[in-house]
C-alpha positions in Angstrom: 39.2 -33.5 24.2 41.7 -35.3 25.9 44.2 -33.0 25.0 42.3 -29.8 26.5 41.4 -32.1 29.6 45.5 -32.8 30.3 46.3 -28.9 29.4 43.8 -27.8 32.0 44.6 -30.5 34.4 48.3 -29.0 34.5 47.5 -26.2 36.4 46.5 -28.2 39.6 49.1 -30.7 41.4 47.4 -32.8 43.6 43.5 -34.1 42.8 41.0 -33.8 45.8 38.1 -36.1 45.9 35.2 -34.1 47.2 32.0 -35.6 48.8 32.0 -39.0 46.6 28.5 -39.7 46.6 27.5 -36.1 45.5 30.0 -36.2 42.9 28.5 -39.1 41.8 25.7 -37.9 41.3 26.5 -34.7 39.1 28.8 -36.7 37.2 26.0 -39.1 36.1 23.7 -36.0 35.4 26.0 -34.2 33.4 26.6 -37.2 31.0 23.0 -38.8 30.9 21.1 -35.6 31.5 22.7 -33.4 28.6 25.4 -35.5 27.2 28.6 -33.8 28.5 31.9 -35.5 28.5 32.9 -36.0 32.0 36.3 -34.7 31.6 35.1 -31.2 32.0 33.0 -31.5 34.9 35.4 -33.9 36.7 38.0 -31.2 36.1 36.2 -28.7 38.1 35.3 -31.2 40.8 39.2 -32.1 41.1 40.6 -28.8 40.4 41.5 -27.9 44.3 45.1 -28.8 43.8 47.4 -27.4 46.6 47.1 -25.1 49.4 47.0 -21.3 48.6 50.3 -19.5 49.2 50.8 -16.3 50.6 47.4 -15.9 52.4 46.8 -12.9 54.7 44.9 -11.8 57.5 43.1 -8.3 58.0 42.0 -7.2 61.3 40.2 -4.1 62.8 38.0 -2.6 64.9 34.5 -0.6 64.5 33.6 2.2 66.9 30.9 4.7 67.4 32.1 8.5 67.6 32.5 8.0 71.5 35.0 5.1 71.1 32.8 2.2 71.9 32.7 -0.6 69.9 30.0 -1.4 67.6 28.8 -5.2 67.6 26.9 -6.9 64.6 28.3 -4.5 61.8 27.8 -6.0 58.7 31.5 -5.6 56.9 32.7 -6.4 53.4 35.6 -7.1 51.7 35.9 -6.0 48.2 38.2 -5.9 45.4 39.1 -2.5 44.6 39.1 -2.8 40.6 35.5 -3.8 40.5 34.0 -3.9 44.1 33.5 -7.7 43.8 32.6 -8.9 47.1 35.6 -11.3 48.4 34.3 -11.9 51.9 31.9 -11.0 54.5 31.8 -10.7 58.1 30.0 -9.3 61.4 31.9 -7.6 64.0 31.7 -9.3 67.5 30.4 -7.6 70.8 33.4 -5.5 71.1 33.2 -4.3 67.4 36.4 -6.2 66.1 36.4 -7.9 62.5 38.7 -10.4 60.9 39.3 -11.6 57.3 41.2 -14.5 57.0 42.7 -16.3 53.9 42.9 -13.3 51.9 44.9 -13.2 48.7 47.4 -10.8 47.9 46.1 -7.7 46.1 44.3 -4.5 46.7 41.0 -3.8 48.4 38.6 -1.8 50.0 36.3 -2.2 53.4 32.9 -1.5 53.8 31.0 -1.4 56.7 26.8 -0.9 57.0 24.5 -0.8 60.0 21.2 0.1 60.3 21.1 3.8 62.0 24.6 4.6 60.8 26.2 6.3 57.8 27.8 3.9 55.3 31.4 3.8 55.3 33.8 2.7 52.4 37.6 2.7 53.2 40.4 3.7 50.8 42.2 1.1 48.9 44.2 -1.3 51.1 47.3 -3.3 49.8 47.7 -6.8 51.1 50.9 -7.7 50.8 52.0 -8.9 54.5 50.8 -12.0 56.6 49.0 -9.9 59.3 47.5 -6.5 58.4 45.9 -4.1 61.1 43.2 -1.8 59.5 43.0 1.9 60.8 40.1 2.1 63.2 36.8 2.7 61.5 34.1 5.2 63.0 30.5 5.3 62.2 28.6 8.3 62.5 24.8 7.9 63.8 21.8 8.9 61.5 19.5 8.7 64.5 17.2 11.9 65.0 15.7 10.8 68.0 15.2 7.5 70.5 11.4 7.2 69.1 12.0 7.3 65.2 15.0 6.6 63.5 15.3 8.5 60.2 18.0 7.7 57.7 19.2 10.7 55.7 21.1 9.2 53.1 20.1 6.0 50.7 21.3 4.3 47.8 20.9 6.7 44.8 18.5 5.7 42.2 21.5 4.9 39.6 25.0 3.6 40.8 27.8 3.3 38.3 30.5 0.9 39.5 33.9 0.1 37.9 32.4 -3.2 35.7 28.6 -2.2 35.8 25.4 0.4 36.3 23.2 -0.7 38.9 19.6 0.8 39.2 18.4 0.5 42.5 15.0 -0.2 42.4 14.0 -0.9 46.2 12.8 1.9 48.2 12.7 4.1 44.9 9.7 6.4 45.2 8.9 6.8 41.3 9.5 3.0 40.7 6.5 2.1 43.3 3.7 0.6 41.6 5.4 0.8 38.0 6.1 -2.6 36.1 9.8 -4.1 35.6 9.5 -2.6 32.1 8.7 0.8 32.8 11.7 0.7 35.4 14.0 -0.6 32.7 12.8 2.3 30.5 14.3 5.0 33.1 17.7 3.2 33.4 20.6 5.1 31.6 21.3 3.5 28.2 18.2 1.1 28.0 15.4 1.6 25.0 12.5 0.0 25.2 10.9 -0.7 21.8 7.3 -1.3 22.6 6.1 -1.8 18.9 8.5 -4.7 18.3 8.7 -6.1 21.8 12.5 -5.3 21.9 15.1 -4.1 24.4 18.2 -2.0 23.5 21.4 -1.4 25.6 23.4 1.5 24.5 21.4 1.5 21.2 22.1 -2.2 20.4 19.7 -5.2 20.2 20.7 -8.7 21.4 20.4 -8.1 25.2 20.3 -11.0 27.3 17.9 -10.7 30.1 18.6 -12.7 33.4 16.6 -13.3 36.6 18.6 -13.7 39.8 21.6 -14.4 37.6 19.9 -17.2 35.7 19.1 -16.5 31.8 15.4 -16.9 31.0 16.0 -18.7 27.5 12.9 -17.1 26.3 12.2 -14.8 23.0 12.6 -11.2 23.3 8.9 -10.9 22.9 7.9 -13.3 25.8 10.5 -11.4 28.2 9.2 -8.2 27.2 5.5 -9.7 28.0 6.9 -11.2 31.2 8.4 -7.8 32.4 5.0 -5.8 31.6 3.4 -7.7 34.4 6.1 -8.1 36.9 5.5 -5.4 39.7 8.5 -3.5 40.5 8.0 -4.0 44.1 9.3 -7.4 44.0 12.7 -6.5 42.6 15.9 -5.1 44.7 18.1 -4.0 41.8 18.8 -4.3 38.1 22.3 -4.8 36.9 23.5 -3.3 33.3 26.8 -5.1 32.4 28.1 -4.3 28.9 31.2 -6.2 28.7 30.8 -9.4 30.6 33.8 -11.4 31.2 34.3 -15.2 30.0 32.5 -16.7 33.2 29.3 -15.2 31.6 27.3 -17.0 29.0 28.8 -15.5 25.5 25.0 -14.9 24.5 24.0 -11.3 24.1 25.9 -8.8 21.5 25.0 -5.9 23.7 25.7 -7.2 27.2 23.3 -8.7 30.0 20.4 -7.0 32.0 20.2 -8.9 35.6 17.1 -8.5 37.3 17.7 -9.0 40.9 14.9 -9.8 43.0 14.2 -8.9 46.9 15.7 -11.4 49.2 15.8 -10.4 53.1 19.1 -11.2 54.9 18.1 -10.2 58.4 18.1 -12.9 61.2 14.7 -13.7 62.6 11.5 -13.9 60.9 10.5 -10.8 59.2 8.9 -9.6 55.9 7.2 -6.8 54.2 3.3 -6.1 52.7 2.6 -3.4 50.4 -0.3 -2.5 48.2 -0.6 0.1 45.3 -3.3 1.5 43.2 -3.7 4.3 40.8 -4.6 5.3 37.2 -3.8 7.2 34.2 -6.7 6.7 31.6 -7.2 3.0 32.8 -6.8 2.1 36.6 -3.9 -0.8 37.9 -3.8 -2.1 41.2 -1.0 -4.1 42.9 0.0 -5.9 45.8 3.0 -7.9 47.1 4.1 -9.5 50.4 7.8 -10.8 51.3 8.4 -13.3 54.2 11.8 -14.3 55.4 12.4 -16.4 58.3 16.4 -17.0 59.1 18.5 -18.8 61.4 22.5 -19.4 61.6 21.6 -22.6 59.9 18.9 -22.3 57.4 17.1 -19.6 55.7 13.4 -19.8 54.5 12.0 -17.1 52.0 9.1 -16.5 49.9 7.0 -13.6 48.1 4.1 -13.2 46.1 2.7 -10.4 44.1 -0.3 -9.9 42.0 -1.1 -6.8 39.6 -3.9 -6.0 37.1 -4.4 -3.0 35.1 -5.2 -1.4 31.6 -3.4 0.3 28.9 -4.1 1.7 25.3 -2.2 2.3 22.1 -3.5 5.0 19.8 -1.6 3.8 16.7 -1.5 5.4 13.4 0.6 4.0 10.8 1.2 6.0 7.1 2.9 3.9 4.4 3.9 4.5 0.8 4.8 1.5 -1.2 5.4 0.6 -4.8 2.3 -1.3 -6.5 4.0 -2.2 -10.1 4.1 1.0 -11.8 1.5 2.6 -9.1 1.8 3.7 -5.7 -0.1 2.8 -3.0 -0.8 5.1 0.0 -1.9 2.9 3.1 -3.2 4.8 6.1 -4.0 2.6 9.1 -5.8 4.1 12.5 -6.0 1.5 15.5 -7.2 2.1 19.3 -6.0 -1.1 21.1 -7.2 -1.7 24.5 -5.0 -3.6 26.8 -6.0 -5.5 30.1 -3.5 -7.7 31.9 -3.3 -9.7 34.9 -0.3 -11.3 36.8 0.9 -13.5 39.7 4.5 -13.8 40.6 5.6 -16.2 43.2 8.9 -17.2 44.7 9.9 -19.7 47.5 13.2 -21.0 48.7 15.4 -22.8 51.6 19.1 -22.3 52.2 20.5 -24.9 54.5 24.3 -24.5 55.9 25.5 -28.1 56.3 28.4 -27.0 57.9 30.2 -23.5 58.1 31.6 -24.5 54.5 28.8 -26.0 52.8 25.5 -24.4 51.7 22.5 -26.4 49.8 19.6 -24.2 48.1 16.5 -24.9 46.3 14.6 -22.0 45.0 11.0 -22.2 43.0 9.6 -19.3 40.8 6.1 -19.3 39.1 5.2 -16.5 36.9 1.3 -16.5 35.5 0.0 -13.9 33.1 -3.1 -13.2 31.2 -3.0 -10.3 28.4 -5.9 -9.5 26.5 -6.4 -7.1 23.5 -9.3 -5.4 21.9 -9.1 -3.0 19.0 -10.9 -1.6 15.9 -8.8 -0.9 13.0 -9.4 1.3 10.0 -7.4 0.9 7.0 -7.6 3.3 3.6 -5.8 2.9 0.5 -5.4 5.5 -2.1 -3.0 6.0 -5.2 -2.5 9.7 -4.7 -2.5 11.8 -1.5 -5.6 14.0 -3.2 -7.6 11.2 -4.3 -10.2 9.3 -2.8 -9.7 5.8 -1.4 -10.3 2.9 -3.5 -10.6 0.6 -0.7 -11.5 1.1 2.9 -12.0 -1.4 5.7 -12.5 -1.9 9.3 -11.2 -4.8 11.4 -12.1 -6.0 14.7 -9.2 -7.5 16.5 -9.4 -9.8 19.6 -5.9 -11.0 21.0 -5.3 -13.3 24.1 -2.1 -14.3 25.5 -2.1 -16.5 28.6 1.2 -17.8 29.6 3.1 -19.5 32.6 6.5 -19.7 33.6 7.9 -22.1 36.2 11.4 -22.8 37.2 13.4 -24.8 39.8 17.1 -24.2 41.2 19.2 -26.6 42.9 22.1 -24.9 44.2 25.0 -26.2 46.3 28.3 -24.5 47.3 31.6 -25.4 49.0 34.4 -23.4 50.6 37.8 -25.1 50.8 38.4 -23.2 54.2 42.0 -24.5 54.7 43.5 -24.8 51.3 41.4 -22.0 49.5 39.1 -22.1 46.9 35.4 -22.5 46.3 33.1 -24.9 44.2 29.4 -24.1 43.3 27.2 -26.1 41.3 23.6 -25.1 40.1 21.0 -27.4 38.4 18.0 -25.5 36.8 14.6 -27.1 35.0 12.1 -24.6 33.8 8.9 -24.8 31.7 7.2 -22.3 29.6 3.7 -22.5 28.3 1.9 -19.8 26.4 -1.5 -20.4 24.8 -1.9 -17.4 22.1 -5.1 -16.6 19.9 -5.8 -13.9 17.4 -9.0 -13.3 16.0 -9.7 -10.6 13.1 -13.1 -10.1 11.7 -12.8 -7.5 8.4 -15.5 -5.8 6.7 -15.0 -3.9 3.5 -16.7 -0.5 4.2 -16.0 0.9 0.3 -14.5 -0.7 -2.6 -14.1 0.3 -6.3 -14.9 -3.3 -7.1 -18.1 -5.2 -5.4 -18.0 -5.5 -1.8 -17.1 -9.1 -0.7 -18.8 -10.6 2.3 -17.4 -10.0 5.7 -13.8 -11.8 5.8 -12.4 -13.5 9.0 -8.8 -14.8 10.2 -8.4 -16.9 13.0 -4.7 -17.8 14.7 -4.1 -20.3 17.4 -0.5 -21.0 18.6 0.2 -22.6 21.6 4.1 -22.9 22.5 5.7 -24.9 24.9 9.4 -24.5 25.9 11.3 -26.8 28.2 14.8 -25.6 29.6 17.5 -27.8 31.4 20.6 -26.4 32.4 23.4 -27.6 34.5 26.6 -25.5 35.5 29.7 -25.7 37.8 32.2 -22.8 39.0 35.6 -23.3 40.9 37.8 -20.9 41.7 41.1 -20.9 44.0 44.1 -18.9 44.8 47.5 -19.5 42.7 49.9 -17.5 44.9 50.1 -14.4 46.3 48.9 -12.2 43.3 47.0 -14.7 40.9 43.4 -16.5 41.0 42.2 -19.2 39.0 38.5 -19.5 38.1 37.2 -22.2 36.1 33.7 -23.7 34.8 31.4 -25.5 33.0 27.8 -25.2 31.5 25.4 -27.2 29.9 22.2 -26.3 28.5 19.4 -27.6 26.5 16.2 -26.0 25.3 13.4 -27.3 23.3 10.3 -25.6 22.1 7.2 -26.8 20.3 5.1 -24.2 18.5 1.9 -24.9 16.6 0.2 -22.8 14.7 -3.0 -23.3 13.0 -4.6 -20.5 10.7 -8.4 -20.3 9.5 -9.5 -17.9 7.3 -12.5 -17.2 4.5 -15.8 -15.7 4.9 -16.8 -15.0 8.5 -19.1 -17.3 8.9 -17.4 -20.1 7.2 -14.1 -20.5 8.5 -11.6 -23.0 6.8 -8.0 -24.2 7.8 -5.2 -22.8 5.3 -2.6 -25.6 5.1 -0.3 -23.3 3.4 -0.1 -20.6 6.4 -0.6 -23.0 9.2 2.9 -24.3 10.7 4.2 -26.7 13.2 7.9 -26.0 14.1 9.9 -27.5 16.9 13.3 -26.3 17.8 15.9 -28.0 19.7 19.1 -26.2 20.9 22.3 -27.7 22.9 25.1 -25.8 24.1 28.0 -27.0 25.9 30.5 -24.5 27.6 34.0 -24.4 29.3 35.8 -21.3 30.7 39.0 -20.5 32.4 39.6 -16.9 33.9 42.8 -16.0 35.4 43.2 -12.8 37.4 46.2 -11.3 39.1 48.4 -8.4 39.5 51.2 -7.0 37.0 53.1 -4.8 39.4 51.7 -3.1 42.9 48.9 -1.1 41.0 47.8 -2.9 38.0 45.4 -5.9 37.9 44.8 -8.2 35.0 41.9 -10.6 34.1 42.1 -12.8 31.1 39.6 -15.3 30.3 38.5 -17.5 27.4 35.2 -19.5 26.8 34.6 -22.2 24.5 31.0 -22.9 23.1 29.7 -25.8 21.1 26.1 -25.2 19.8 24.0 -27.8 18.1 20.7 -26.6 16.8 17.7 -28.4 15.1 14.7 -26.1 13.5 12.2 -28.8 12.1 9.4 -27.3 10.2 6.8 -30.5 10.3 4.5 -28.7 7.9 7.4 -27.8 5.2 9.0 -31.1 5.9 12.2 -28.8 6.4 15.0 -29.4 8.9 17.7 -27.0 9.6 20.5 -28.3 11.4 23.7 -26.0 12.5 26.7 -27.4 14.8 29.5 -24.9 15.4 32.1 -24.4 17.8 33.2 -20.6 18.8 35.9 -19.2 21.1 34.9 -16.0 22.9 38.1 -14.3 24.6 37.7 -11.6 27.4 40.4 -9.3 28.7 39.9 -6.6 31.5 43.1 -4.5 32.9 42.8 -1.7 35.6 45.5 0.6 37.0 45.3 2.2 40.1 46.6 5.9 39.1 46.3 7.3 42.4 44.0 7.0 45.6 41.2 8.7 43.7 41.6 8.0 39.9 41.4 4.4 38.3 41.6 3.3 34.8 40.1 0.3 33.4 40.1 -1.4 29.7 38.0 -4.3 28.9 37.4 -6.1 25.5 35.0 -9.3 25.0 33.6 -11.3 21.9 29.8 -12.1 22.1 27.4 -14.3 20.0 23.7 -13.3 19.6 22.0 -16.5 18.5 18.4 -16.5 16.8 15.6 -17.8 19.2 13.1 -20.2 17.9 10.5 -17.5 17.4 13.3 -15.8 14.8 13.8 -19.1 13.0 9.8 -20.2 12.9 8.7 -19.6 9.3 5.2 -19.3 10.4 3.1 -15.9 9.9 1.9 -14.0 12.8 -0.8 -11.4 11.7 -0.7 -7.9 13.2 -3.8 -6.8 10.9 -5.3 -8.4 7.4 -2.3 -6.4 5.6 0.8 -6.8 7.8 2.4 -9.9 9.3 5.5 -11.0 10.7 7.5 -14.1 9.9 10.6 -15.8 11.0 13.6 -16.8 8.8 14.7 -20.7 9.3 18.4 -19.5 7.3 19.0 -16.9 9.9 22.5 -17.0 11.1 23.8 -15.7 14.6 25.4 -12.2 14.8 28.7 -11.8 16.3 30.2 -8.5 18.2 33.5 -7.4 19.2 33.2 -4.9 22.2 35.8 -2.7 23.6 35.6 0.0 26.7 38.1 2.2 28.4 36.9 3.4 31.6 38.1 6.3 33.9 36.8 6.6 37.6 37.4 9.3 39.9 36.9 8.8 43.7 34.8 5.8 42.9 32.1 8.2 42.0 32.7 10.0 38.7 33.0 7.6 35.8 33.6 8.3 31.9 33.5 5.8 29.7 34.5 5.1 26.0 33.1 2.0 24.2 33.3 0.6 20.6 31.4 -2.2 19.1 31.7 -4.1 15.7 28.9 -6.6 14.6 29.0 -8.6 11.6 25.9 -10.7 10.4 23.9 -7.9 11.7 20.3 -9.3 12.5 17.6 -6.5 11.7 13.8 -6.7 11.8 13.0 -5.6 8.1 9.6 -3.9 7.4 9.2 -4.1 3.6 6.3 -4.5 1.1 5.3 -8.0 -0.5 2.2 -7.0 -2.6 0.9 -3.7 -3.4 -0.9 -3.4 0.2 0.6 -6.1 2.2 3.9 -5.7 4.2 5.9 -8.4 6.2 8.4 -7.7 9.1 11.1 -10.3 8.8 14.5 -10.9 10.5 17.3 -10.9 8.0 21.2 -10.7 8.4 21.4 -7.4 6.8 25.1 -6.3 7.0 27.4 -5.2 9.5 27.6 -2.1 11.9 30.0 0.1 13.8 29.2 2.0 17.2 31.1 4.1 19.3 29.7 5.7 22.6 30.8 8.0 25.2 29.0 7.9 28.6 29.7 10.2 31.6 28.4 9.4 35.0 28.4 12.2 37.5 26.7 12.6 41.1 26.4 16.0 42.4 25.6 17.3 45.7 23.6 20.4 44.9 23.2 21.6 48.5 22.5 19.3 51.6 19.3 17.1 51.2 19.6 17.5 47.3 21.7 15.2 45.3 21.8 14.9 41.6 23.0 11.9 39.4 23.4 12.4 35.8 24.3 10.1 33.0 25.1 11.5 29.3 25.6 9.1 26.6 26.7 10.0 23.2 26.6 7.5 20.4 28.0 7.5 16.4 26.9 4.7 14.8 27.6 3.4 11.1 25.5 0.5 9.5 26.4 -1.0 6.0 23.5 -3.4 4.8 21.4 -4.5 1.8 17.8 -3.6 1.9 15.8 -5.1 -1.4 19.3 -5.7 -3.1 20.3 -2.2 -2.8 23.5 -1.5 -0.7 23.2 1.3 1.8 25.6 2.9 4.2 23.9 4.9 7.1 25.8 7.0 9.7 24.1 9.2 12.4 25.0 10.8 15.7 22.8 10.6 18.8 22.7 11.2 22.7 20.6 10.5 25.8 20.4 12.2 28.9 19.5 10.7 32.1 18.9 12.7 35.4 17.8 11.3 38.8 17.1 14.1 41.6 16.7 12.9 45.3 15.5 15.1 48.0 15.5 14.7 51.8 12.9 17.2 53.4 13.0 16.5 57.1 10.6 14.9 59.2 10.4 11.6 57.2 9.6 13.5 54.0 11.8 12.3 50.8 11.4 13.4 47.1 12.5 11.9 43.8 12.3 13.7 40.4 14.1 11.8 37.4 13.9 12.3 33.7 15.3 11.0 30.5 15.6 12.7 27.2 16.7 11.3 23.6 17.9 13.1 20.6 17.1 11.9 17.2 18.6 8.7 16.1 19.1 6.4 13.3 19.0 2.5 13.9 19.4 1.1 10.3 16.3 1.7 8.5 14.3 3.2 11.7 14.6 7.2 12.2 13.2 8.4 15.6 12.9 12.1 16.7 13.3 13.9 20.0 11.5 11.6 22.9 11.7 12.5 26.5 9.9 12.2 30.0 10.0 12.9 33.6 8.5 11.4 36.8 8.1 12.7 40.2 7.5 11.1 43.6 6.9 11.9 47.3 7.6 9.5 50.1 6.7 10.0 53.7 8.0 7.6 56.7 5.3 6.9 59.2 7.6 5.7 61.9 10.1 3.0 61.6 7.5 0.5 59.8 5.1 2.3 57.5 6.1 4.0 54.5 3.3 6.1 52.0 4.6 7.1 48.2 2.9 8.9 45.8 4.3 9.3 42.2 3.3 10.6 39.0 5.0 8.9 36.1 5.3 10.9 32.4 4.0 13.9 34.1 3.8 15.9 30.7 2.4 12.5 28.7 5.5 13.1 26.2 6.5 9.3 26.2 5.6 8.4 22.9 6.7 5.8 20.0 7.7 7.8 17.1 9.5 6.7 13.7 9.9 6.8 10.3 11.6 4.4 7.6 12.6 5.9 4.1 14.1 4.1 1.2 13.7 4.7 -2.5 10.3 2.2 -3.0 9.1 2.2 0.5 8.3 4.9 3.3 6.5 4.5 6.4 5.6 6.9 9.4 4.4 5.7 12.6 3.1 7.1 15.9 2.0 5.6 18.9 0.5 7.1 22.0 -0.1 5.1 25.3 -1.1 5.0 28.8 2.1 6.3 30.1 0.8 9.4 32.4 0.1 7.2 35.5 -0.3 8.7 39.3 0.1 5.9 41.9 -0.3 5.7 45.9 1.6 2.9 47.4 1.7 2.0 51.3 4.4 -0.4 52.7 4.4 -2.0 56.2 7.7 -3.8 57.3 7.3 -6.3 60.1 9.7 -8.5 62.1 13.4 -7.9 63.1 14.3 -4.9 60.8 17.2 -3.4 63.0 19.8 -6.0 63.7 21.7 -8.5 61.2 22.3 -11.2 64.2 22.3 -11.7 67.7 25.8 -13.0 67.3 28.7 -13.3 64.9 28.0 -15.2 61.8 30.6 -17.4 60.0 32.0 -15.6 57.3 32.0 -18.5 54.5 28.5 -19.2 55.4 27.3 -15.6 55.1 28.9 -15.5 51.6 27.4 -18.8 50.2 23.8 -17.4 51.3 24.6 -14.3 49.4 25.6 -16.3 46.2 22.6 -18.7 46.5 20.2 -16.3 45.0 
């Protein structure tokens, strides 16, 4: 530990003591709360070593076509390699802007103002002390003085050099949807509704974040949360397939970061939205955002509520071995869903001075999901034979959950000496009360017909989450920048399953199937990133993250404890080359881990029906992934990417027979896989007022695994096509048509056929404050779940049809100041800190 401290501390020359009282509090928290060696955190707080060398100033003017200076234009200085925001500023009364303390490198400048077309400059090389930016002219989009009609807007999908961005806000089709339905429209994202899983570019192991913060919930709980979260709360969704060392190493396929709406306008403003619609069953949504901002502080809050229904028409055919015979199982279910959800967010940002900002954010989510379904199951020995057993099961399932989190954040920018320090403390608590009641009646049996059987499961779950992290960055000279950080996380879950079974009128507790399971996980991480130039046109970022994991799974019922303690190093490399003004080439590599969550490790059974259950594996190991990507960008619009990933200790949910008529679903480390993909993102202006954004993805994958002690090798080629059309029709009318198409694919044991869907929407701007939207999702009702499993001793065919064809009407009203960012210029550092807070 001391050796690592001295190695990292050698990067700095003069320690700087920062805010002594604040430092003492954070040091005490890091040591006592999560048991972190103070050397790591002290390193971050004392990292400001010497004055930044070779910093430059950029100055320029923004004017209208008549040559008049435009005040209060929002400008940004972005890295040319990845479009990351470095600094922000507003123009003064004469239209002048200035960026000071800029390290050497290549940048672009963006300019935005309501009523004017957005502007992005060519690449600017910062290699002098003072640089004068060529004059920027913004062209107005104002149609007349009474009504402002914006003829351009953010496309639904944007491909940047390091991530893909799905712009949910103001999307016509997304209005009235849930977060899960919006994700399904995102290129490269697959929603496995049957198993409550998300895949990114064909791979599981996705980490879902909210406003940059990991949820730490199981994927099934995350999917349940997204299923009831209205899309009207979401600003954008960012898909990061190859994160740098700054991010958690968890997630073998990358990160899905859901960014919630937050209004940055000065003054008091907000919006109200209501929506209603129906497929086979109705759904209603309402939401509101309120924001009050001054130069010193920002108060913000939002609330949304939704209720609705859905259904699953669920058919399963299984053919499995039963000794020397075969068992043909036919299951037909009709599941009726009712959901209700509430989402609340409130926060405060306060600028202690122009360089220091303190923030507090609270989020709360409450969900109530109810299911009822009759399930008819028949058993045959041969297809032509009559059934020897028929049962009818009435299933009632209830899931009531709440998820609350508090975040305290602090940011400080060292204006004179360069560098920035941020710190976050997060506390979260998740509760879920799950009950599942099965009442089974035997309709026909070759043996005597038994009395009706019952099975009742109650499984309360609680999860406590505590995290602390700090990040520091500074310039090391003209061409290099250092970023270091530390994070400690503590997750504790308590899952107590009680199972009763027997005759329906006399249920008894089954001590062999009941299970009390506790799981604790502590992860301590430290990272360092170096970013700089190798020549005039080449940028390099190289990083290393170290994570120590200590986990303990304790099955109280079985008196079984499984402990693990391991240290991993996760390198990452990003290299970009500016070939010309319009051509950019980038290469990235990262090594990642996907740790099993508490539900994967819990040996308790959860019954889907009397003959199918899921169960965790306490000895499940993490899976690891090497991920590489080569990306070419043309004019910062057209992107072509070649990717490869190599997974070992592959985790897959195996569905397999247990007895003649019973099957189980259990996660196992089944082997390894390789996947190669090519992705092309192409924006096209078909004609004036009609733009088309197309994303084409092809995947070749290979799986090597063992299934029931039989080694198997599977190869497959598949593809996905996403298209998003945006139409500007004039007089306030706009329209969207989006769709996706999947080719047949193989995922280890699972095989799926052609699948696809398309949506359409129409919007009318009623003045500058009202918007009315009408959308129809899955117009042809083709979005279904279909798949099959084929092995020597077991086959399964599954088809699920659900309430995906939905028409929604949404009305939105915006109030308060919607036009100007400020009535006077803002301080650059404070503005940037506000942006980073949430």
